[in-house]
N, C-alpha and C positions, 0 to 999 in steps of 0.2 A: 493560868497563863492564857487560856482562851479569851477571858475577859479583857486582858491587856491587848490582845491582837485586835479585838473588835473596837476597843477604844482608840487604838492607834489608827485604824482604818477610818473611823468616824471623824477624828480630828483632822486627818489629812484630807478627806473628801469634803467635809462640810466647810472647813477653813479655806481649802483651795477653791471652792465654788464661789467665794465672796465676790470676785471680779465679775461674775456673771449676773449678779443681782445689784451690785453697787454701781453708781454712775462713774465713780472714780476711786482708785486706790491711791491714797496720798503717799507720795514718795518718802516723806519724812517719817511717817508711821511705819513704812516697810523697813526703813533703815534702822529704826529703833528696835523693831521686832527681830531683825537679823542680828543686831548687836547682842540683844538679850539671849537669843537662841544659841549664838556662837559661844557666848560666855558660859551658859549653862551646860552645853555639850562638852566644852573643854574641861569644865570643872568635874563633871561626872567621869570623863575619860581619865583624868589624873587621880581623882579620889577613889574611884571604884574599879574601872576597867583595867587600868595599868597594874595596880596591886594584885588583882586576881590573876592576870596573865603572867606576871613575873613570878608569882608563887607557883604557877603550873610549869613554866618553861625555864625559869631562871634567867641567866644572862642571855640565852638564845633569843629571848623575846625581843631584845633590842634590835636584832637583825631584822626580824619580821616587822617590827615597828617602822624601821627605816624603809623597807620595801613597800609597805602600805602607803607611806607618805608620798613616795614617787609614783606609785600606781595611780593615786588620786591626781597627781600632776598630769599623767597621761590621759586620764579620763577627762580632765579639764580641757584637753585639746578638742574633744568632741562637743562638750557642753558649753564652751566659751565662758565658763564660770557661772552658769545659771544657778547651780546648786548653792552658791554663796552670794547671790543677789545681782549678778550682772545680767542686764537685759539689753545693753546698747548694741551688742553684736548682732542682735536679731532683727535690726531694722534694714540690713543690707539685702540686696537682691529681692526687692519687694515684688518683682514680676514672677518669681518662682518660689513661693513660700514652702512648697513641699520639699524642695532640695535643701533648704536651710533647716527646717524643723526636724527632719528625719534623723540626722546624725546627733542633734542635740537631745532628742528624746531617747535615742539608743543609749547615749552616754548617761543620761539621767536615770534610765531604767536599770542600767548596770550598777550605778551608784546606789539606787534604791535597794537592789538585791543585796549588795554588800552590807548595807545598813541593817538588814534583817538577820545576817549571820550571827552576830553576838546575842540576838534575842532567842536563839534556839539552844543556848548553853545553860547548864545548871551551875550556878555560882556558889562559892563557899560562904560569902558574906550575905546576910539576909537582905540588906538594903540595896544590893547591886542590881538585882533584876528590876524592881519597880523604878529605881532611879534611872536606869538605862532606858526603859520604856518612855519615861517622861522626857528625857533628854532628846531621844530620837523623835518623839512627837513634836517637841518644841522646834526642832530643826525642820521637820517635814512640813510644818504649817507655812512658813514663808516660801519654802521650796515649791509646795503645791500651788500657792498663789501665783508664783512666777510661771509654772507650767500652764496654768489657765490663761495667763496673760499672753503666753506664746500662742495658744489656740486662738485667742481673740485677734492677735496680730495676723495670724494665718487665715483669718476670716472663716473659721469653722463655725458651723451652726451651733446653737446652744445645746441641742440634743447630742450632737457628735462630741462636743466638748465635755459634756457630763459623762458620757460613756467612756471616753478616753481617760478622763480624770479618775473615774471609778477603777479602771484597770490599773492606772498608775498607783493609786492609793492602796491597792491590794498587793502590790509587789513585795513591799517590805514585810508585812505580817505573814504573807505566804512563805517568804524566804525563811523566816523564823520557824514556822510550823514544819516545813519540809526538813530543815536541818535538824530540828529536835527529833522528829520521827526517825530519820535515817541514822542519826547519832545514837539513838537508843537501840536500834536494830543491828547496826554494824559498828564494830569497835574501831576499824580503821578510819571510818568517816568521823567518828568522835575525835580521833587523834588529829585529823586534818582540820577540823573546826577549831581545835585548841590552837593550832598554828595560824589559822585565819583571823582569829580575834585580835591579836596585836596588829595585824595588817590593817584591819578596819579601824583600830585605835589610831594608827598612823594617819589614815585618811581623815579621821575626825579632827586630828590636830592640824592638818593642812587646811581643812575647810574653816575651822574656827579662827585660826590666826589670820587667814586671808580676809575673813570678814572684818577683823579688827583693823587691818591695814588699808583695806580698799573700800569698805562701805562708808557712807557718810557724805561729807561735803565734797565739792569739786577738788579740793586740794587735800582730801583725806585727813582733815583736821579732826581732833578729838574734841567734839562739842560737849557741853555739859549734859545734853540729853542723851548722847551716845554713851558718855561716861556713866550716867545713872543707869542706863539699860544694862551695861556690862556689869556694874556693881550689883545690880539686882539679880542677874543671872548667876554670878559667883556666890552671892549670899544664899540663894535658894539651893545651889549646889552644896554648899557647906552644911545647910540644915538637914540634908539627907543623911548626914553622918549620924544624926541623933536616932535614926531608925535602927541602928545596929544595937544588938543586945549583948 
């Protein structure tokens, strides 16, 4: 599990630092990356996370799933949709970047902590854990790039941006580690985590479907490039089922 955490941090940090070294991050490439990550995350949620949580909680999991969906909607009020690719809201109030970026980063940090909660749980199916780490990493990659673009827009120095990006990249793996340690030590925390997992799954569904509907062209058209990225994400998600024995 420790190796997964290190890999997740590395993917988030190294991928997120790309705007600091590249002259320009192509919008079309970002949209395709978002479409792929959204499709992959949604596939892993349906194929692995939901079967696990419904097996643990039965029909009660549906209620938690619904709650998680709307919790993500509330978090989006802070982030302005940055976690699923929106950056246009960040251009306002250029005279006071700190006022704009602080609530967005608070929302994204809360979202990042929630993403780590399912990573601290021991699953029944063998393929669930590695598949979930891959899906979260795929989602964190474009999210971290957007975070760095926020720092650049706020005119932060490169060293400050790197430091803040490292802190952001550490939130999700640390969340998984903390939850795992506490869950193994305290039974009631383990029970709380079981209830939180479908809430996170509901948030994943909200993020993924929002990416499908809102990312892409000006008129939110389903271009062939976006369709291919979605198909690729779903295909890789389906391939993870072969890891089950």
